[in-house]
N, C-alpha and C positions, 0 to 999 in steps of 0.2 A: 794765497787764498785769503779772502777778506773776513769771513765769519765762520766761527764754530758754534753750533747750537747744541748745547748739552742737555740731554733729557734723561734724568734718573728715573728708573722704572721699578716699582714694587707693587705687585698685586693690583694692577689697574686694567685688567682684561676688558671690562666694558667701555673703557675710555681711550685706550692707547691709540687705536686706529684713527679716531677723530683728531687727536692731538697731532699725530704724524702727518696726516693729510693736510692739516692747516699749515704745516711748515714747508710744503712743496709748492705753494702758490704765493710766493713772497716777493716777486719782482726781482729775483736774483738769478744771474746766469749760473748754470750748473757748476762751472769752474770757480765760482765765487764763494761757495759755502759748503759746509759738511754737517751732517747730523751725527752726533755721538750719543748712542743709546747705551746707558749703563744699567744693566740688569742687576739689581741689588738683592739677589737671592730670592726672587719671586717664587711663590709656591703655587701660583695659578698659571694660566696660559699666556700671561703677558708677553714673555720673551718670544714664544712661538708666533704669536700674532704679529709682533713688531717685525720679526725676521721675515716672515712670509710676506707681509705688506711691503716692506722696503725692497726686498729682492724682486718682487713683482713689478713695483713702480720703476725700479732701476732698469729692468729689462725693457720697459716701454720708452723711457727717456733717461739715459744714464746720469747719475749724480753720485757724489761721494758720501759714503756713510760708514760708520764704525759700529760694530756690535760687540760690546764688552760685557763680561759677567764677573761677578764677585760674590763672596758670601755676604749675607745681610749685615750691613754696617750703618744703615740709616741714610737720610737724605744728604747730610754733610759729606759723609764718606763717598757717596756716589758722585756728588758734584766734584769733589777733589780728584777723583779718578778721571773724570771727564776733562778737568783742567790740565792734568798731566799729559793727556793724549791729544789735546787740541793743537791744531796747526794754523788756525786763523789769526788774523791780526786783531780781531775783536771777538769777544765772547758774549753769548746770550744764553741765559738759563731759561728752560721751559719745563715746568712740572708736567708729568705725563698724564695727568687727568685734566689738564687745562688745554686751551687752544688759543690761537691767534686769529685776529682779523686778517682777511686776505690783503696781499700786496702792501705790507707795512714795513717789513724789515729792510727791503731794498732802499726805501726812502730814508730810513734811519742810518743805514750804513753810509749813504751818500752824505748825510749831514755830518756824521763823524769824520769823514774824509775832508769835506770842504772846510769845516771849522776846526780841524785838528783837535777834536775833543778827546778827553780821557774817559769821561762818563756821560752818558745821555739817558735821562729819565723820561719815561713816557707814561701815558695814562692807562688805567685798567678799570675793569668793572667786574663785580661779583655776579655769578650766575648760579642758579640752583640746579638740581639734578635733572630738571626738565629743560635746562638751558634758558630759563627766563631770567632777565636781569633784575637784581634787587640790591638794596643798599643798607646793610646792617650796621655800618660804622660811621654814621654821619658826624659824630662828635670829633673825629680826627681830621675831617676834611677841611674845616675853615682855615687851618694853619698850613695848608699845602699850597705852594706857589709855583705855578707852571709857566711863569714868564720865561720867554726865550731870550735870556741874557746870560752870557758866559761869565762865570765867576770861579774863584778857587773853591776847593772842596769843603773847607771848614765853613766858609760863608754860606755855601749851599746847604750844608747840614744844619747850621744854626738858624738861618732865616727862611729857607724855602722847602726843606724836606717834609716838615711835620713829624708825626711819630709813627707813621706807617712804614716799616722797614721791610721791603720785599725785594729779594735778590732778583726775582724775575722781572722787575720793573726797570732794570738798567741794562743798557748795552755798554760794555766795558772794554777798554783797551787791554789786550791780553798781557802786556808787560807789567801791568799793575798786579797781576795774580801769579807771576812766575815763582816767587819765593814761597816755600811751604808755610812760612810764618804768616803769609797773607791769605791762606786758604781758610775754609770754614772749620770751626771748632766742632769736632765729631762728638757724638754721644750726648748732646744736649737738645732740649727743646729751645725754641726762640733763637735758633742759630742765625737767622737772618738779622735779627735785632742786634746780636753781638757782633756780627760781621760788617754790617753796613757802615757804621761810623769809621771802622778801621779802613775800609775801602776809600771813603770820601776824603778823609783828611790827607791821604797821599796823592789825591788828584789835583792837578793844577787848572784844568779847564773842564768845567762841568756846566751843563744847562739842561733845560727841559723842553719837551714839546707837548702841548695839550692835545695829543692825538690818541684816540682810543685804539690801543694795540692789543691788549692782553685780556683774555677772559678767564677769570679765576673761579674754579668750581668749588663751591661751598658744599662739601659732602657731609652727610649725617655721620655721627659716630666719631668725630674728631676728638683729639685729646682734650681740647678746651671744653668739650661737652661730656667728658668721660665721668662715669660714676665709679670707676675702679679705684679703690683707695690707694693702691700702690702707685698707679699712674699719676693720680692727683698729688701724692706725696712727692714724687719725682718732679712734677711740674712746679711745685712750690719751692723745692730745693734748688731747681734750676733758675727760678726767679731770683733767689738769693745770690746765686753765682753771677747772674746777669747784672745785678746791682754792683757786685764787686768789679766786674769788667768795666761798667760805666764809670765807676770811681777811678779806676786805674787809667782808663783812657783820658778822662778829664784832666788828670794831673799833668798830662803831656801837652795840653792845649791852652793857648792864651784866652780863648773864649769858651767857658764851661757851661753856658746856659742850656744848650740842647741836652747835654749829658745830665744836668741836674733835673731838667724837665722829664727826661726819660726815666730817671730814678723815681721821681714822684709818681709817674704813671704806673710803673712796675709795682710800687708799694701799694697803690690803690687796688690794683688787680690782686696782688698777693693777699692782702687783708680781706678782700672780698671773698676769696676762697676759704680763708680761715674762718670768717664769720659764718659762712654757709655750710661748710663741710668738715672743717677741722677745728671746731670750737674747743673741744676738750684739750687740744694741744696748743692753744693760743699762747700760753706763757712762753713756750719754746720760740715761737716766731717773734713775739714782742721783744724777747731778749736778743735774738739774732739781729733784728733790725736796729735795736738800740746800740749794740756794739759796733755797728757799721758807721755810727756818727753821721747820719744823713739828715737829722732833724735840725731846724725846721725844713720841711719839704718845700721845694721851689714851686711857684705857680707859673713859670715861664711857659707860654703857649698852652695854657690850660683852658678848657671850656668852663662856662659858668658852673655847670654841674660838678666838674672836677675840682674847681676852686672851693666849692662848699665842702666837698669831701676832705680836701687837703687841710682846711681850717680845723675840722673836727679831729683829723689824725694828728695834726701838730699839737692840738690840745691834749688828746689822749687816744692812742691806737686802741686801747681797751674799750673806751666808750664807743668808738667807731664800730668795732666788731659787735659790741653788745646791741647797738642800734640796728645793725643788720640782722642780728638774731631775733630781735623783737619784731621787726617787720615781717619776718617769715611766719 
């Protein structure tokens, strides 16, 4: 079997059928792929909808699928379960509220085979809940390089990835994910950002195609828009953990520029939340960042706006947060 498509499912009843339907028209022979649906403790009708849909479609034109269920453990835990059950030579992650363009995965598998790739990155677009395309993150795109030239994973990470780390944007040789140590870190936000560099630095042959493959649904009520103080506190603490991971990973690499740049981007984001929502607790975060010995922040692959912010933060994180507070 060539491809295992892993679909974690949690309370996505309005979206799951569109997602699954998009995976059944991908230019792949039924014997070439499998769908692995991992129900991560859904409390709505997601699992029933997925089961009914897949069983009906398989009765019309047989294909391989697995329906797995587990107690709620989060996106990372569900993906890891899918990895452990995958039989394909390659792995593709698809989030269950997203969907793919038609007839794209077959072409990507063919390229993986022909060029003996470990990882293939493709393009994506954001869609809103009306499925209209929109672009909220223009600042990250200038540093993304979709050139179709094979290189090693560290070179790809440093020079071509940019700072958008999305697991769903890669087709991956399954052997890179066999060891538990190479799975996703469970229980944290930003699991893709923590995991992506760990994947790429192990890969020997990586490239991109500038083909629009993936439609990423930007839903309202995400954690990054949350006003729940406890969720925001966890988000900030997980950003501190992410900085630690970036530092540790950088120590093992001869070229640390991407990791330093990601640390800078994470600090900007963290201090943005502190200035907006956690200002009374600012001293705790200033101290935590100072103890990590990350200053001065790098400007590698930073936009003009980010460079201005970094200059202020390198001068004084307290001034940066105060200026954010004043602007409000």
